[in-house]
C-alpha positions in Angstrom: 11.3 -4.3 32.7 11.1 -1.6 30.1 11.1 -2.5 26.4 12.9 -0.3 23.9 13.3 -0.7 20.2 15.7 1.6 18.4 15.5 1.6 14.6 14.8 -2.1 14.5 14.3 -4.0 11.2 14.0 -7.6 10.4 14.6 -9.5 7.1 13.6 -13.1 6.6 15.9 -15.4 4.5 18.5 -12.6 4.2 20.8 -13.0 1.2 18.7 -15.6 -0.5 16.2 -15.4 -3.4 13.4 -15.6 -0.8 14.6 -12.5 1.1 11.7 -10.6 2.6 11.8 -7.5 4.9 9.0 -7.7 7.5 10.0 -4.7 9.7 11.4 -1.3 8.9 12.9 1.2 11.3 10.7 0.4 14.3 11.3 2.5 17.4 9.1 2.3 20.4 9.2 2.4 24.2 6.9 0.2 26.5 7.3 1.1 30.2 7.0 -1.6 32.9 3.4 -2.3 34.0 1.5 -0.8 31.0 -1.2 -2.5 29.0 -0.3 -2.1 25.3 -2.1 -3.2 22.2 -0.3 -3.8 18.9 -2.8 -3.6 16.1 -2.6 -4.3 12.4 -3.9 -6.3 9.5 -2.5 -9.7 8.5 1.1 -9.2 7.3 1.6 -5.9 9.0 4.6 -7.2 11.0 2.9 -7.8 14.4 4.0 -11.4 14.8 7.6 -10.7 13.8 7.8 -7.9 16.3 6.5 -10.0 19.3 8.8 -12.9 18.4 11.7 -10.6 18.7 10.5 -9.4 22.2 10.8 -13.1 23.3 14.1 -13.7 21.6 12.8 -16.2 19.1 14.0 -13.8 16.4 16.8 -11.3 16.6 16.9 -7.9 14.8 18.8 -7.8 11.6 18.9 -4.0 12.0 18.9 -1.8 15.1 18.8 -2.7 18.7 16.2 -4.2 21.0 16.4 -3.8 24.8 14.3 -5.8 27.2 15.3 -4.8 30.7 19.0 -5.7 31.0 18.9 -7.8 27.8 20.1 -6.4 24.5 19.6 -8.0 21.1 21.0 -8.9 18.7 23.6 -11.1 20.4 26.0 -13.5 18.7 25.7 -16.2 21.3 22.4 -17.8 22.4 23.5 -18.0 26.0 21.1 -16.2 28.2 18.1 -16.5 25.9 16.5 -18.9 28.3 16.7 -16.3 31.0 15.1 -13.7 28.7 12.2 -16.1 28.0 11.6 -16.6 31.7 10.9 -12.9 31.9 8.9 -12.6 28.7 6.0 -15.0 28.4 4.6 -15.4 24.9 1.2 -17.1 24.2 0.7 -17.8 20.5 -2.6 -18.0 18.7 -4.4 -21.2 19.6 -2.0 -22.0 22.4 -4.2 -25.0 23.3 -2.7 -26.8 20.3 0.5 -27.0 22.3 -1.1 -29.0 25.2 0.1 -32.6 25.3 0.4 -33.9 28.8 -2.1 -36.4 30.3 -3.3 -34.0 33.1 -3.8 -30.3 33.4 -1.4 -30.1 36.3 1.4 -31.8 34.4 0.9 -29.6 31.4 1.1 -26.4 33.4 4.1 -27.7 35.3 6.1 -28.6 32.2 8.3 -25.5 32.0 9.1 -25.5 35.7 9.9 -29.2 35.6 12.4 -28.6 32.8 14.1 -26.0 35.0 14.5 -28.5 37.8 12.5 -26.5 40.2 11.9 -28.4 43.5 8.6 -30.5 43.3 7.0 -28.8 46.3 7.5 -25.4 44.7 6.3 -26.6 41.3 3.0 -27.8 42.9 2.3 -24.5 44.7 3.1 -22.4 41.6 0.9 -24.6 39.4 -2.0 -24.3 41.8 -1.4 -20.5 41.9 -1.3 -20.2 38.1 -4.5 -22.3 37.7 -6.4 -20.1 40.2 -5.1 -17.0 38.4 -6.8 -18.1 35.2 -10.0 -19.0 37.0 -9.6 -22.8 37.2 -9.8 -24.5 40.6 -6.7 -26.8 40.9 -8.6 -29.4 43.0 -11.3 -29.6 40.3 -9.3 -29.4 37.1 -5.7 -30.4 38.1 -6.2 -34.1 37.5 -8.4 -33.9 34.4 -7.1 -34.4 30.9 -6.7 -31.0 29.1 -8.4 -32.6 26.1 -11.6 -33.2 28.1 -12.1 -29.4 28.6 -13.9 -26.8 26.6 -12.0 -24.7 24.1 -12.1 -21.7 26.5 -10.9 -23.8 29.4 -8.1 -25.3 27.3 -7.0 -21.8 26.5 -6.9 -20.9 30.2 -4.7 -24.0 30.9 -2.3 -23.0 28.1 -2.2 -19.4 29.5 -1.5 -20.9 33.0 1.5 -22.7 31.5 2.9 -19.3 30.6 1.9 -17.5 33.8 3.5 -20.3 36.0 6.9 -19.0 34.9 6.0 -15.7 36.6 7.0 -13.5 33.6 7.4 -9.8 34.1 6.0 -9.3 30.5 3.0 -11.2 29.1 2.5 -11.2 25.3 -0.7 -12.5 23.9 -1.1 -13.1 20.2 -4.8 -12.9 19.3 -5.8 -14.7 22.5 -9.5 -15.0 21.6 -9.1 -16.3 18.1 -11.7 -19.0 17.3 -13.7 -18.5 20.5 -17.4 -17.7 20.6 -18.6 -14.3 21.9 -19.0 -15.6 25.5 -15.5 -17.1 25.4 -14.1 -14.0 23.8 -15.4 -11.8 26.6 -14.4 -14.3 29.3 -10.8 -14.6 28.2 -10.3 -10.8 27.7 -11.9 -10.1 31.1 -9.6 -12.6 32.7 -6.5 -11.0 31.1 -7.6 -7.6 32.2 -8.1 -8.8 35.8 -4.7 -10.5 35.8 -3.1 -7.3 34.5 -4.8 -5.2 37.3 -3.8 -7.7 40.0 -0.3 -8.6 39.0 0.8 -5.2 37.6 2.9 -7.0 34.9 3.4 -5.5 31.4 0.7 -6.9 29.1 1.0 -6.7 25.3 -2.2 -7.6 23.4 -1.7 -8.4 19.7 -5.0 -8.0 17.9 -6.8 -6.8 14.8 -9.9 -6.0 16.9 -10.3 -2.3 17.3 -13.0 -2.8 20.1 -10.6 -5.0 22.2 -7.7 -2.6 21.8 -9.8 0.4 22.7 -11.5 -1.2 25.6 -8.5 -2.7 27.4 -5.2 -1.0 26.4 -3.6 2.1 27.8 -1.6 2.8 24.6 -1.8 1.6 21.0 0.7 0.9 18.3 -0.8 0.6 14.9 1.3 -1.3 12.4 1.1 -1.1 8.6 3.5 -2.7 6.1 6.2 -3.4 8.7 6.2 0.1 10.2 4.7 1.9 13.1 1.9 3.7 11.3 0.3 5.4 14.4 0.6 5.4 18.1 -1.0 7.0 21.1 -3.8 6.5 23.6 -7.1 5.0 22.2 -8.7 8.4 22.2 -5.9 10.0 20.2 -5.6 7.2 17.7 -9.3 6.8 16.9 -9.8 10.5 16.3 -8.0 9.9 13.0 -10.4 7.7 11.1 -8.9 8.3 7.7 -5.4 7.2 8.7 -6.8 4.1 10.5 -8.6 3.1 7.3 -5.5 3.7 5.2 -3.9 0.9 7.3 -6.7 -1.5 6.3 -8.5 -1.2 9.7 -11.7 0.3 10.9 -12.8 2.3 13.9 -14.4 0.6 16.9 -18.2 0.3 16.5 -18.7 2.6 19.5 -16.5 5.3 18.0 -18.4 5.1 14.7 -21.7 5.5 16.7 -20.4 8.5 18.5 -19.3 10.1 15.2 -22.8 9.6 13.8 -24.4 10.8 17.0 -22.4 14.0 17.1 -22.9 14.6 13.4 -26.6 14.3 13.8 -26.6 16.8 16.7 -24.7 19.3 14.5 -27.1 18.8 11.5 -30.3 19.2 13.6 -29.1 21.9 15.9 -30.0 19.8 18.9 -29.5 21.1 22.4 -27.7 17.8 23.3 -24.0 18.3 24.0 -21.7 16.1 21.8 -20.4 12.8 23.1 -16.7 12.6 23.9 -14.5 10.3 21.8 -12.9 8.7 24.8 -15.8 6.3 25.4 -15.0 2.7 24.6 -17.3 0.7 26.9 -21.0 0.2 26.1 -22.1 0.8 29.7 -20.2 4.2 29.7 -21.9 5.2 26.5 -25.3 4.4 27.9 -24.6 6.5 31.0 -23.5 9.4 28.9 -26.6 9.3 26.7 -28.8 9.0 29.9 -27.2 12.1 31.4 -28.0 14.1 28.3 -31.6 12.7 28.2 -32.2 13.7 31.9 -30.7 17.2 31.2 -33.1 17.7 28.2 -36.1 16.6 30.2 -35.3 19.0 33.0 -35.0 21.9 30.5 -38.4 21.2 28.9 -40.3 21.2 32.1 
């Protein structure tokens, strides 16, 4: 399912004294199967945009197309079908857990759709395995007896059990410690690679966007401020900073490294700006060090 926005705008409380325009003339195309990051500071329009992709909000201007679905529509009929295809996990999704067992919580959406019990059971087990939780170990536990990271995995399983073609994650690591942060994002990256579904990561973290996404949309004041591959976007530091954001730490290091090479006249070759993983950076520096040692012998 491709996603297309054509000159989309959204105004809250239109025609009232509280009218506020959150999106202006947004046009973009997200092909099926891509890993996209939507980046922006608080109030940039990220949350409004993703709620429209799920049909929770409808454009007040322009047209939004998700596969065969076109918004806005006058009647709400068919929205349930759209939401089966577009899974949306909000910030702190564990706050929405409420059932007495993990299995019942994950099954909630399927049960409401009157899916046969035997199929519900198999799909719940599959979703739990997908997020790294053994159904035989966690299925009968209370979700409130789990750690914060495990609760988030359960909440994500409740979205994945619907088998959406598009998975949207709004700040999926908010509030987690560094280990939980890495674990959740690693899990999402693995699921994306295995399932080949479209993944949209909403974040303010430059490091996360650069490390995982194929393509970035940077939002600022309700507009698409920049777009492109991580390499393309992060080579424009001034424009990034104008949007109230900063470069990934690795990119800042590479800029300082290359500047130092230029200032000192070193024989090291500059580092490329398409490095976003620490292990790759270490390898690139090691290659240059080995080359320098060979030259000095």
